[in-house]
N, C-alpha and C positions, 0 to 999 in steps of 0.2 A: 452401939457405942460410937460416939463421934470423935473423929480425930481433931487435932488443933486446927487444921485447915478447914475442915467442915464446920467447926464452930465459928470460925471467922466469917465463912461464907454465909452462915445462917443469918447474920445481921445485915447482909447486903440486900438491896431490892432485886427482885427477879428481873433479868434482862429480857427485852423483847426477842422474839424468835429471829428477827432479821439480824440482830446483833449477835445472836448465838450461832449463826451459820458458819462464820469463819472458824469458830472453835470446833464445829462438827467436821469441817473440811480438814482442820488440823489433826483431828483424831483419825480421820480416814487416811491422811498422809502417814501418820504414825503406824497405822495397820499395814500400809503398803511397805513401809520401811522394815517393819517387823517380819513380814513375809519374805521380803528380799534378803534380809539378814539371815533367815533360816536357810535360804538357798546359797548364801554367800555371795550374791551379786549386788554390788553397791547400787543404790537407787539412781545416782547421777549417771552411772555408766549405762544403766538400762535405758533411761530416757534419752540419753545422748545418741544422735544418729551415728551408730558405729560404722556404717558403710562409708562415711566421709573420711574416716581414718585411713582407709585403703584407697578410696577413689582419688583423693587429692594428690598423694605421691604418684600414682599412676598417671593422673592427668598432667602433672608437671613433666614426667618422663615423656609422655606422648607429644606434648608441645615442643619440647627440646628436640626430639627425634624428627618431628615433622619439619621443623626449621632447618635442621641439618640436612635432611633428605632433599628439601626443596632448593637449597643453595649449594649443595655439593657440586664441584670440588673446591669452591671458595678460591678460585685462582683467576688471574688475568682480568680483574675488574676493569671496565672501561665505560666511558660515556659516549653513547652513539649520537647525541645531539637531538634526540627525540624525547617526547614525553614518556615516562615509564608506564603511563596508563593508555598508551596508544593501542596496545593489543586488544583492549576492550571493543574497539570499533573495527578491528581487522576482519577480513572474511574468514569463514570457517575453513580449517585445513581440509585439503582434498584427500589426504591419505591418513589413515589411522589404523591401529591394530587393536584387537581384542585385549591384548595384554596391557596396553596403555590405558584403555578404558577401565579395566578391572583394577589396576594398581592405583589409579586416581580415586576410584570409588572406595576401595579397601583402605587406602591410606588415611582417609579422613573419617571413616566409619567409627574406629575406636575413639577418635577425638570427640565426635558427636555423642557417642555413648557415654563417655566419662564426663563430659560437660553436663549432660542432663542428669546423670547419676549424682554428681556433686551438687547440682542445684536442688534436686529432689531431697537429698539427704541433709542438706543444710537448712531446708525449710524456710529460707529467707528470699527465694527468688521465684516469682510467679511466671507463668508461661515459659516453663523450662525449655521446651523444645525450640520455641521461637528464639529465645535468648541464646541457646547453644548454637543454632544455625547461623544467627547473626554474628556471633563471636568467631565461629569457624570461617564464615565468609570473609570477615575482615582479615583474619590471619592469612587465608589463601590469597586474597587480593594483594596484601603486602608482599607475600612470597613471590607471586607472579610478577609484580612490579619490580622487585629486586632482581629477578632473573633477567630483566632487560639489560642489566649491567654485566652479565656473565656471558662470555662468548660460547661456552659449551651448553648453555641452557636457552630454551626458546619459550618465552611466555605465551600462553594460549588462553583464549576465552573459553574454549571447550574444557580445558583442564580446570579452570575456575568453576564452571558449572558442574562438572563431575565431582569436584571436591565438595561443593555445597550439597550436591545430591547425596554423596557418601555420608556427610555429617548428618543430614536429615534422616537417612536410613538408620544410622547408629543411634541418633537421638530418639527416634520413634520406637526403636527396639527397647531402649531403656525405659521409656514412658509406658510401653505396653507391659513390660515385665513388672513395673510398679503397679499398674492397674490390676493385673491378675494376681497380685500378691506374691510374685516370685521373689522380689527383693526382701519382703518381710520374712519369707521362709528362709532366705539366705541369712538374714540377721539372726533368726532363731538358731539356725544351724551353726553360725559363727559363735554364738554364745555357748552352745553345747560343746563344741570341738576345740575352740581356740581360747588363748588367754586374753585378758582385757586389753593388753598393749600389743596385739598381734598385727597391727596395721602395716608396719614397715616390713616385717617378715613376709606377710602375705603378698605385698607388692613385689618383693624380690622373687618369691616363688612363682608368681604369675609370669614374670619376665624371663625366668630361666630357660624354658623351652624355646622362647622366641630368640634368645641370645644364641642358642645352639644352631639356629638356621644359618648363621654365617659360617662358611666352611672353616674348619679348624685343622691344623696340621696333625694334632693328636685328638682322637675322638674324646668327647666330653671335656676337652681342654679349653677353658675360657681364661682370658687374661694374659695371653702371650703377646707382650708388648715390648720386651727388652730389645729385640733386634730392630724393630721399627723405630723405637725411641732413640736408639743409638745412631741409626742412619739419619733420622730427622735432625737430631742435635748436631751431627757432623755437617750436614748441609747448611744449617742455620749459622754455624760458626765458621764456615768456610771463608778463607781470606782474612781471618782475624787472628790476633795472637792468642785468643782464648782456645783455639782449636788444639793447641799443644797441652792444654790442661786436661783434656779428655783422657781417661784411661784407655790404653790400647791393648787389645787381646793378642796374645802371642800366637794362638791357634784359632782356627775357625770352630764354631759350634759343631759338635758331633751329634749324629742321630742317637736317640735314646736306645739303650739296649733293651731287649724284650722285657726283662724284669722291671726296669724303670718305667717303661711304657705301661706295663700291667698296673703298677702302683699308681701311676698318674691317672689312668682311666678309672681305677677303683675310687680314688679320692675325688675325682671330678664328679662321679655319679653319686658318691656318698654325701658330699657337702650339702646339696639341697635337702636331703633326708635329715641330716643333723640340724640344719637350720629350721626345718619344720618341727623337730623335737623341742626346740627352744620355746615354742608357743602352743604345742599340743599337749594335752594333759594325760589322757588315758592311753594305756599301752596298746590296746587293740586299735584305737584311732590312729596312733602312730604307725602301726603295721599297715593299715589300709592306705594311709597317705604316702608312706614310703613306696608301696607298690605302684600307686598312681604316678609318683614322680619318676620312678625308674622307667615305667612304661612311656611316659611323656618324653623322657630323654631319648629313648630308643626311637620313638616315632619322629621326633624333631631331627635327629641325626640322619635317619633314613630319608626324610624329606629333603634335607639339605643335599645329601648325596644324589638324590634323584634330580633335583634342580640343576646340580652342577655337572653331572656326568651322564644323565639320562636315567629313566625309570629302570632299565635293565641292570644298572649298577647301584641300585639303592642300598643294597646290603653288602657291597664289596668291601666295606671298611671293617666288617666283623671278622677279622682274622683271629688267630689263636690267642695272642696276648690281650686283645680287646675283649674277647669272650671270657677269658679267665678273670680279667679285671672287673667285668660286670658281675660275675658270680661272686667275687670277693666283696664287691660293694654290697650286694644283697646280704651276704653272710654278716658283714660288719653292721649293717643296718639292723639286722635281726638281733645281734648280740647287744647292741646299744639301746634297744627299746626301753629297758627299765631305768635308764639313767635320768637323773633329775634335770630340770630345765636349765639350771645354771651350769651343771656339768655338761649338758649338751652344747651350750654356748662355748665352753672351754674346748671341747673336742672339735667344734666347728672351726675355731680359731687355729688350732693345731693343724687340722686337715688343710685349711686354706694356705697356711704358711708352707707346708711341705709340697702341696700341689703346685703353687706358684713358683717355688724354688726349682722343682723338677721341670716344669713346663717351659720356663724361660731359659733353660739350658739346652733346649731342643731347637734346631734350626728349622726354617721353613723348607719343606721338600720341593723338588722341581714340580711335581704334580700340584702341590698346594699353590705355588706361585702362578702356575697356569690357570688354576681355578680362580684365583683372585683377579686375574686379568679378565676372565669371563664375567665376573660379577661387577667389576669396576668400570669396564668399558663396553660391555654388552647390554642386553635388555634389562639386566638386574640393577642398572645404575640407580634407578629411583628407589629400589628396595634396599640397595646396598647400605646407604647411610643410616637407615632405620635399625639395622641389626648389627652393623659393624661395630658401632660404639658400645652397644650392649654386650657383644662378645668380648670386647676389650675391658670394659669397666665393671661388669657385673660382679666378678669376685672381689674387686676392691671396694665396691659399695657394700657387699656382704661383710667384708672385713671390718669396715668402719662401723657397720651396724652392730656386729657382735662385740666389738671393743666398747662401744657405747653401752651396750646391754650389760657387759661384765663390770664396767666401771661405775655404773649408776646404782641407785638403791634397788633392792629387791622389789619388783612390781607387786601390786596387790593381787591376791589369788582368791579364787572362789572356794567356798567351803567343801565343795564336792570333788576337789582334786585329790 
């Protein structure tokens, strides 16, 4: 029995095979869409280079931190009357340390890695490693040239070469991972574990352990900026009538009582777990990821203490309130495993608000102030700028991300959630 469409087609001349191929390709595309719809993964999302959604935010952060670390402390700019590129032809320095070599290599390796990753995932840039090394070399050249105007920084041709070498190592690492299929496996893993719009959350979660490397007055406490902002604003408005407009505290900030410190530590460790729950679907996947994040937080805090006070004091910060806070964070993370993703975003917002409110009521301890001097004036000065701003701004970036997630439309979800 012929349908009306088949009767109409019967009177038409048969098309050549060459003209029928697009229709066959269209049928194949329909089959692909049908299979993808059965899995709940939109076709455009599958074909889109999902790694770029994470690599581009991380690349922007890496560039900003590299610029800040290269030009820190941004003070006493002056013109020496010589060409800013004069360092290129200067003799090599007679003295150098392994730490300087390592930090210059390591500082640009993530930048090279992310540049190549972004180029590979965008599929619009050929010769990704060469382009990434050239971009990193131009950035390093600009930073070294600008250092000639800073009295506390010394431009160096050796630093330039080490930065280029670090970017090349990072870029070759990304290229090798792509060639052996590791990035494709990561893409498949990302599709299985994370939501379609997980790029921003993943970037924040990757940066969280790095932000913990900057010494904090309260363990797991990120975003303690009130006291420094108050001091910086007072210095900026000194000798102006606007200084009288600033609110004046009647009493100095008091150290947190053990119960408040316990809650602050617990929320600081819980926040990245809740942020992960916003983009992870299955309960068992959330449990595994929460364990990974808590372990990463412990390791990063221990490394920070070891760098600041010595390896023998790596775990001296684990006193009774901190241990109790970490246990509470693990229990809360376990209890909140079944919560829906939008509910997880709401809990993240609440935890961030309470955590920042508590943390910014705590003063910087004497030991903390001494530690900051070690980082800001000692051999950590190059590393200081790359993690200091992360430690200050990470929770506020997470706050804006969660607010945008809650205020926006519900993102598309896969059928297997």
